[in-house]
N, C-alpha and C positions, 0 to 999 in steps of 0.2 A: 423769329427762328421757326423753321419748319418742324412739325412734330415728328417724332421718331416713328418710322413706318413699322408695321408688323414684321416685315421681312428682316429689318435690322434687329428688332427685338429677338426674333427667333435665332438669328445668327449669333448674337451676343450670348444667348442662352446656351447654344451649342458649344461656343468657345469655353464658357464657364464649365460645361459638362466635360469637355476634353481635359481642362486643367484639373477638374475634380477627379477624373479617372486616374490621372497621374498621381494625385495625392493619395487616393485609395490604394493604388499599387505600391507606391513607395512606403507608405505607412504600414501596409500589410506585410511587406517583406521584412521591414525592420522589426515589427512586432513578432513575426513568425520566428525570427532568429532568437529573440528573447524567450519566447514560449518554449522553443526546443530545449534551450539551456535549462529552464526551470523544470520541464517535464522529464528530462533525463537525469538531472542531478538532484533536484528537490524531491520529486515524487518517485524517481526510479522507474518510470514507465514511459519511455519514449515510444512513439509510434502506436499508441493505443487509444488516443483521444479520451483520456480519462483523468483529467486534472480535477482535483477536489476544489471545493470553494475556498479552502484555506490556501491552496497553492495558487489559485487565480488571484486571491487577495494579495498574496505576496508579490505579485507582479506590479502592484501599485507603488512599490519602492524601487522598481527596476528602471534605471534611467533610459535604457534603450527602449523598453516597452512604452514608457511615457512619451518619449520622443516620437515613436511610431503613432501613438494615440493623437498627439498634437497634429501630426501631418494628416492623419485620417480625418480629424475634426475639421481642419482647414478645407480639405477636399470635399467633405460632406456639406459644409456651409456653402461652398461654391455650387454644389449640386442642388441644394435647397433653393438657393437664389435662382438657379436656372429653372427649377420647377415653377417658381412663382412667375417667371417671365414667359414660359412657353408650356404647351401641353405636355403632361407627363409622358404620354406615348411617344413624344419626340425626344425628350431629354434623356430619359432613362436608358434607352438602348445605346446611346453614345458611350456609356460606361464600359462597353466591351473592350475598348482600347486598353483598359487596365490589365487585361490578360497579357498583351504584348509588353506593356511596361513592366509587369511583374517578372516575366521571364528574363528580360534584359537586366533588370535591377538585381534579381536574385543571383545572376551569374557574377555580378560585380561585388555585391555585399558579402555573400557567404560562399561563393563558388570555390574559393581556395580551400575551404575546409571540407569539401566534398570530392569524391572521386569524379573526374570528368565523365560525362556521358559518352558512350561510343558514338561514332558518326551516324550509324544507322538509327540509334535511339534519338539523337538530336533531330534527324530528319523527321522521324515519326512524331516527335513533340511539336515541331513547327507545322506539320501536316494537320495535327489535331487542332492547333490554334487557328490555322487558316479555315478549317471546316467550321469551327466555332464562329469566327468572324463572318464567314460567308452566310451562315444561317442567320446570325443576328442582324447582319446588314440587310438581308432580304426582309426580315421581320420589321426592321426600322423603316425601310422604304415603304413597305405596305402600311404600317401604322401611321407614319407621318403623312403619307399621301391621302389618307382618309380620316385624319384627325381633325376634329373641330373644337371650338371652345366648349368648356364644360357647361352643362346645363344645370338647372336647379336640382340638387341631389335628392334622391329618395333616401332619407337617413336610415329608415328601417332596412331597406335592401342593402345599403352600403355597410351597415353594421353587421348584417348576416354574412355578407361576402368576406369582410375582413376577419370575422370570427372563424369562419370555415377555413380560410387560408392559414390562420394562426394555428388552428388545431392540426391541420395537415403538417405544418412545420414541426410542431411538438411531437407528433407521432413519428415522423422521420428521425428526429433526434433520439427518441426513446428506443427505436428499433435498430440503432446502429450497431449494438453489440451482437445482434443476430446475424449481421452480414460478415462476409469474409474480411479479414483484417485490411486488405488493400482497398476495400470499398468503404471503410468506415469514415475516412476523411471526406469522401465525396458525399456520403449521406449527411454528415454533420454540416458540411458547407452548404448543401442544398437546403437543409433545415434553416440555417441562419439566413440564407439568401431569401427564403420565403418570408421570414419575419422582417427582414430588412425591406423587402418589397412592400409588405403591409405598412411598414413605417413610412416609406416614400408616398404610398397612396394616401395614407391618412394626412400627411403633410399637405398634399394637394387638396384634400377634402377641407382642411382647415382654411387654406387660402380661398377656396371657393365659397365657404361659409362666410368668411369675413368680407369677401367681395360682394356677396349677396345681401349684406346689411346686418349680419349677426354681430352682436356685441362680443367683445373679447372675453367677457366673463359669463356669457350665456351658457346654458347647460350643454347644448350640442358641441360648442367649441371646447369647453372644459373636458367633456367626456372623450372627445376625439383626441385632445392633447394627452389625457391619461393613457389612452390606447397607444399613442406614439411612444411615450416614455416606457410603457411596459414592453412593447414589441422591440424597442431598441435595446433595452437592458437584457432581455432574455436572448434576443438574437446575438448580442455581443458576447454573452457568456458562451453560447453554443459555438460561435465563430472561434473563440479562443481554444475550445476543445478541438475544433477542426485543425487549427494551426498545430496543436500538439500531435495530431494523428497523421499528418501528411505534409506535402510540399505546399509552399505559399501559392504557386501557380494554380493548384487545384482549387484552393479556397477562393482565390480571387476570380478564377474562371467561373466557378459556380455562382458567386455573388453577382458578377457582371452579366450573367446569362439569365439565371432564374429571377433575380431581383427585378430587372426590367420587364420580364414577361408577366410576373405577378402584378407589377404596377400598371402595365399597359392594359391587362385584362380588367383590372379594377377600374381604370379610367374609362374604358369603353363601356363596361357594363353598369357600373355604379354612377359614373359622372356623365355618361352620354357622349363621351368624346368620339366614339366610333359610330355615331348614328348613321353616317353615310356609307359605312362598310356593309357590303352584301355578303351573302353566304360564300361565294367564290373567294372573296378577299379573306374572310375569316379562315377558310380552309387552307389557303395559301400561307397565311400567318402561322397557322398551327404546324404546317409542314416545315416552315423555316425554323420555328421554335424547336421542333424535334431534331432537325439537323444540328442546331447549336448545342442542344443537350447531348447529342451523340458525340460531338467534338469534345465536350468537357468530360464525358465518361471515358473517352479514349485517353485524354490527357491524364486522368487519374491513374492510369496504368503505368505511366513512365515517371516513377518517383525515384530520385537518386538516393543513395544511402545517406543516412544522417551523419553529421559530424561526430567523431569519436572524441570523448574527453579523456584527458590523461589522468584525471583525478578519480572519476567514478566509472568503474567497469560494469556496464549494464548489459546483460544478455537480452537481446530483443529477438523474438522468434516469429515475427510476422512473415508470411510467405514472400513478400516483395523484397525482403532484405536477405542477402545471401549469408550463410553462416560465417563466412570469412569476414564480412563487414560488420556483423553483429557481435562478434566476440573479440575482445581485446586480448592479444596474446600476453601471457605472463611468463615470468622467469620460472622455469620448471625445476622444482627441487627433486623430482623423482619422475618415473614414467607413469605413476599412478594418477588417475583422474577420478574424483569422487563427487557425486551429486548429493548434497545434504539438504533434506527437504523437511519442512514443518508447516502445518496449518496455522500455528500460533504467530501472531504479529509480535515483532520485537519491540514495538511501542509499548507493549504490556510488560512491566518489569516483574515477571514471575520467575520461579526457579527453573522451569523447563525452558523458558526463553533465554535466561542467562546461560544455562548449560549449552543450549544450541549455539549461541554466539561464541562462547569460549571454545567449544569443540571445533567450530569452523576455523577459528584463529589457530588452534593447535594443529589441525590437519594441514593448514596452508604451509606449515614448515616442512612437510614431507610429501605433499601432493598438490595437484591443481584442484581447486575446489569450486564447484558450481553451487552457490547458496540460493535455494529456491524457497521463497517466503513471501507472505503478504508485504506490500510496500511500507516502508517506514524510514525515517531519517537514520535510525540505527543500522538498518540493512544497507543504506547508502554508504555509511561509514565502513561497514564490513567490505563493501565492494571496492573501497579505495585501497585496501591492503594488497600487497604483492601476493599473487597466487590465488586470489579470490575473485570470482565473477559473480555479481549479484543478479539474480533473475527474479524480479518482483512479479507476483501473480495477484491480481486484484480480487478481493472477495465481493460477492454479491451483496452481502450485508454482514454486520457484526451483531451477534446476539447481545442485547442489552443486559447489563448486570454481570454476565459471564465473560464478556470481552472476547468471545470466540468468533473469529472471522469464518463465515460460511462460504466454502468453495466447493462446488459440485464437481464430481468426476464425470466430465463430459468428453465427447469425441473431440471437440475443439481443443480442450485443455490437453488431452493426450497427444494431439497432433503437435501442439506447441512444445510439449515436453520431449516428444520423439525427435523433433528437429534440434532442440537444445542439447539433448543427450548425445545425438550423433555428431553435432558440430563440435561439442566439447570433448568428444572421445571418451565418454564416461565409462569407467570400468566397474563401478559398484554404486548402487543407489542406497543411501542411508537415510531412513525416514525417522522423524522424531515425534510423530503424532499418529492419530488413528482415524483421521477424517478424510474429506474428499480429496484434498491435494495429495496427501500421502498415498491414498488408494490409487489415484491416477498415476502417480510416480511408480508405484510397485507394478501396476498393470502394464505400463509402458515399458518398464525395464524387462519384465518377463517376455513381452512380445519381441524385444530386441535381444533376448538371451543374456541380459546383464544380471549378475547376482544382486541380491537384495538383503539388507540388514535393517532391523528396526530396533531403536532404543525405546524401551518402555520407561517413561519417567514416573508414572504411578499406575499401579494395578489396583490401588485401594480406593477407587472412586466410592464415595458415600455421601449421604446427606441425612441430617437429623430432622429435616422438615417433614411434616406429615403428607408426603406426596408420593409414597411408594407405589400406590396403584396407578397414579398418573404416569410415573416413570416407566412402569412395565408396559403401558400402552403406547407411550410416545417415543421413548428412546430408540427401540429397534426400528421403528418406521423412519424416524429422523436419520438414523445412521445408514439405513438402506438407501434413503433418498440422496444423501450427499456422497456416499461411497459407491453405490451400485452393487454392494456385496450382500449376500444373504447372511444375516446375523446369526451368530451362534446363540444357543439358549441353554448354556450350562448353569448349574447352581453354584455360584461363586461366592455368595454371601448369605447371611441369615435373612436379611431383608430383601424382598424380591426386586425392589427398585434399585438398590445398590448392586445387586447381581446383574440387572440389565445394563447398568452403567459399565461394569467391569467387562461385560461381554463385548462392548465396543472395542476395547483393547485386544481381547482375545481373537475377535473376528479378523482383524488385520494381521496380528502376530502369527496366526496360523498360515498366512500366505507368503511369508518371507523365508529366505534361506537360513538366516540366523537371527536370534534375538539377543540384544545386549541389555543387561540390567545393571544399574549402578550399584546395587546392593545384593549381598548374598541372601538375605532373608526374602527379598522379593523374588529372586531367582528360584528359590525353593518353592514359593507359592505358584510361580508360573509353571514349573515342572509338574506340580500336582494337577495342573489344568491341561495336561497332555501337550505340553510344549517341551520336548526333550532337548532341542538345540538352543540352549541358553548359555550365555557367557557373561561373567561378571566384569564390568568395565566401569570403575569409579569415575565420576565426573571430574573434569579438570577445572581449575580456577585460575583467574589472572594472577600473574606473579605480583607480589607485593614487596618490591625490593627495599622499601624504607622500613619494613617491619623489624621490630627488635623484641626479644623476649623480655618479659617483666622481671625486674629484680626486687621491686618493692611496690607497695600500694600507698601512695600519699593521698590524704584526704579521703572522701567517701569512695566506697567501691562503686565503680561505674559499670553498670550492667546495660547491655544493648540487646534489644529485640528487633529483628528485621523480618518483614514478611508481609503477606497479604492479610488485611484485617477481615478475616472471614472465619466462620465457625470451625472449618476443618483445621485451621491453624491454632485454634483455641486461644485467640488473643484476649478475649474477655476473661476467661479463667486466669490467664497470666496476670492481667492487670489487677484482678482481685487478690491474687497471691502477693503481688508486689506491694499493694496497699497494706495488706496484712503485715508484711515484713517491715514496711516503713513505720507502721504503728508500733512495732516491737523495738526497732533499733534507732529510728529517727533519721531525718534527712542528712544529719552530719556524718552518718556512717554509710549511707546507701543513696545512690542516685540511679534512677532508671530512665533510659531513653528508648523511645519507640520510633522506628522508621518504617513508613509504608502507608498504604491507603487501601480502601476496599469497602464493602458494604457495611461493616461494623465500625467504620471510622468515627461517625458521629456519636455512636453509643459510647465508644471508648473516650471520646473527648468530654462527654458529659460526666463519665465516671471520674476522670482525672480532675476536671474543672481547674481550680487554682491550687491543687494540693502541692505543697513543697516536696521536692525530692523526685518527682516524676515529670517527664517532659515529652511532649508529642511533637515530632518533627514533621511528619507527613512524608510524601513521596520524594525521592531523590534520584537523580540520574545514577546509573550503575557505576559510573566511573568515580563517583564521590564516596561510594560505600567503603572502599579501602581506607580512606582517611578517617572515617568515623570508627571503623574497627580498631585502628591503631590508637585512637583516643580513648577507647574503652578498655576495661580490664578483662571482661568476660562477656560472652553472649549467651542467649537463652534460646533453646528450641523447645517450644511448649506443645507441639502437636503430638498426638497419640493415635496410632493406627491409620494414619493417612499418608505420611511422607515415605518415600522410598529411600533416597539418599539426598537430603536437601542441600541446595547450594549454600545455605547458611553455614553448614558444617565445613564445606570445602573452603569457602571464603574466610571463615574465622580461623581455621587452622593455618591457612596460608598466611594470614596476618599475624600468626603466632599468638593466637588467643584461644583459651580453652572454651568449651561449650558445656553449659548446664543443659542436660536433656532429660526428657520425661518418658520416652518410649523405649523400653528395653530391647525392642526388636532392632533398633538402629545400632550398628556397630562400627562401620567403616569410619576410620579417623577418630573414633571415640574410645575404643577399647583396643588393647594390644592384639595385633594380628599381622601375619606375613613378616614377622620379625621387626615390626615397627611398634612403638608405644602408642597409646591412645591419649588424646587430649581432652577426653570427656570428663565431666563431673556429674555423676548420676544424681537425679533428684528423686531417689527412692528411699523409703524407710525413715523419713524425717519425723520430727515431733511437731504436733500442732502448737502454733504460737498465737498469742493474742486471741482475736475473735474466732469462733468456730467456723470451719469451712466444711461444707457438706461432702465434697468429694475428697477422698483420702489422697489421691494423686496430687490435687491442688494444694492440700495441706503440706504434703512433702515438699512441693516446690517453694511454698512460703517459708518453711523451716530452713530449706537449703539456702535461700537468699539471705535470710537473717543471720544464719550461722557464718556464711562466708563474709558478710559485711563486718562481723565482729572479729573473725579470724580468717584473713584472706590467704593464708598459706597454701591451701589447695589450688587457688587461682594462679598463684605464682608457679607452682609445680606443674599445672596443666599447660601454662605458657611455655615452660622449659621443654616438656614432652612434645609440644607442637613442632619444635625444631626438626625432629626426625619424622613425626607423623605427617608433615606436609608433603613429603615425597610422594605419598599416595595420590595427591591431587595435582601433580606437576603435568605440564604439557607432554614431557617425554614419557612419563608413565602412561598417560592416556594414549598417545600415539602408538607406543609399543603394543599396548593391549588391544587397541581397535584394529591395528594392522593384522594382528593374529586372528581376530574375528573375520576380517576380510578373506584371509587365507582359507579359513574353515568354510566360508560361504561359497568358495569356489572361484575366487578372482584369479588365482594362479592357473587354474585349469583353463579359464577363458583366455587368459593372456598368453598362453603357450609358454614360451621360454622366459617370459617376463618374471622377474623375481621381486616380490615386495620386500623392501628393506626397512628394518626398524631404525630409529635414530641412533642406537648404539652401533649398528652395522655401518651406517653412513659415516659415523665418526671414525670407526676403525679403518674403513676404506680410504678415508682421507688422510 
């Protein structure tokens, strides 16, 4: 049998490369459709190229993505076999065919879910593809015509070249956020392509080392193999980000253009495959490579709108997507459109976050709502509601311990908000925080002539930690950095650090048209700080239709504490008081449950240990809180001088449960007002029971718990009063109040003849 000639070997390698290019294209298009679904529904951020590691990990359970990976692996194995059979400078450029495959396959696989491209755009897309193919064809012809067998590699030089290429790829990936949104997919794809090119080059290096007599377990082979694995994994991660940021054709085009160029350059320089190529040939190859890159850059401009999902309404504001395509129309309950904005992530189960979510749901009954917030599953669920469009804004980082997403007020962010506000026809911007995202929303609204409202969830920022001097120096600078606003410097508290914290709220509140405070006592403090335009709007709470008033207390009195385990919530003093009460009355008469988490969770767990009568549940999803409230007899709010109008009160009263509270300044829902009874049980003026407690307020709380455990009549009476008191926290009461605030902010002036209607007016009209 005659030996296989080199020509046949090269032809076989080219055929394998052609099949491999089809596998790369098919697998990429399939994976792209899976990534788009995850990036728009799971992360709430389509078109941004910003999937988290958790979101990418979730792809491992997606059958479509796994099928795409299997196809890509098959194509890659064919390409690796081709590299072993022929010079890398011949094999890799053949992969440009994947661009054509990807365009044809994308039209078949997911074209029905996209608006068809106009004829002119289709011609421009194919022109860009032809330019890419022409450039890479010339590059291939030149590299193949002057390619020779690899020579003994200089491992030091090969390692340096591979490392430099990898660093270039990583820098491209890191800088994609600085680019225009339409260019981010191209930058990410280029980065992944560079790393994939390094992978292909290192595969050829391994084959050369093995052919030169190196053992498979020799140090050069093992180190090169480690480089292959690292480059492939990192490149794969970046490529998934590219899929999330743009069309499959762009990513495949970059991979099939940049990948071979990197591999060819490596083969010629590090492996000596281009020893016969002179300066004119190298210059011509560079020109052809530039033409191919120009084609891919042109291709990235022609991205079709992403498919819209019927379940998750995500507002995307990248300039390549028209407002009509990026916003899902909703059933309009009224002519009013409201943008509700907060820097706080709904993944953090705090009072301000719960209030934000509840108010978005309430407003959606009378208006179209654009919910602007850091991405989270909870925001996704809000976006699924009729009348709500979710617009996630990714934070640069989240401050550890505080759970605060840091979003800077930048020109790019304001441009995104401007497009979203215009596309959504926003009539009023309502912010719920005082940091960068809220500042950007207020500034953008003012530039567009849109009235602004701010809800102050707490004006009583404080810390007992000995860091007052540090706060004075750091807080104003930090706030200026994220908001771009010159901080106020009023004396708002006895301690200078606390005053600096409260000035953050005051700085932003002075720049809006109206300020809403959930409580009267906070409104009074804000007015004293030279904020005259203050309205009291109590928080709303989710309806609890299964709630029923208590008629008796069977067994031990069940007391529930819900909140963040932090000093400002005074969870440790509460536990001390609860333990004192348990010592006095025993677990047969009193059971205490705590729900939540936070920095003092471990300390509380050590305090409780295995004590009977007190139980630590940990964090729970907000939708389960109502069930636990109904199982309890009464709740406790132990904070003093911190909370404005805690969601614990609204949720407890809505569940027809009374609230034991320690702060006399808190009144809404607790004491009789506005013709409604109060459902509060004050923990003031009690007698010390059992062991001595240093703080008189905590002794009062212990005495109240013990007294109620022995005589629960006031608990039953508070539950009965909650039947009427809960009207204060209904969605109708909130919407009527907040619509009045919008009127005062000037919405009716801007809307001309438009009239904002309250829920009662809507009902009468119908």
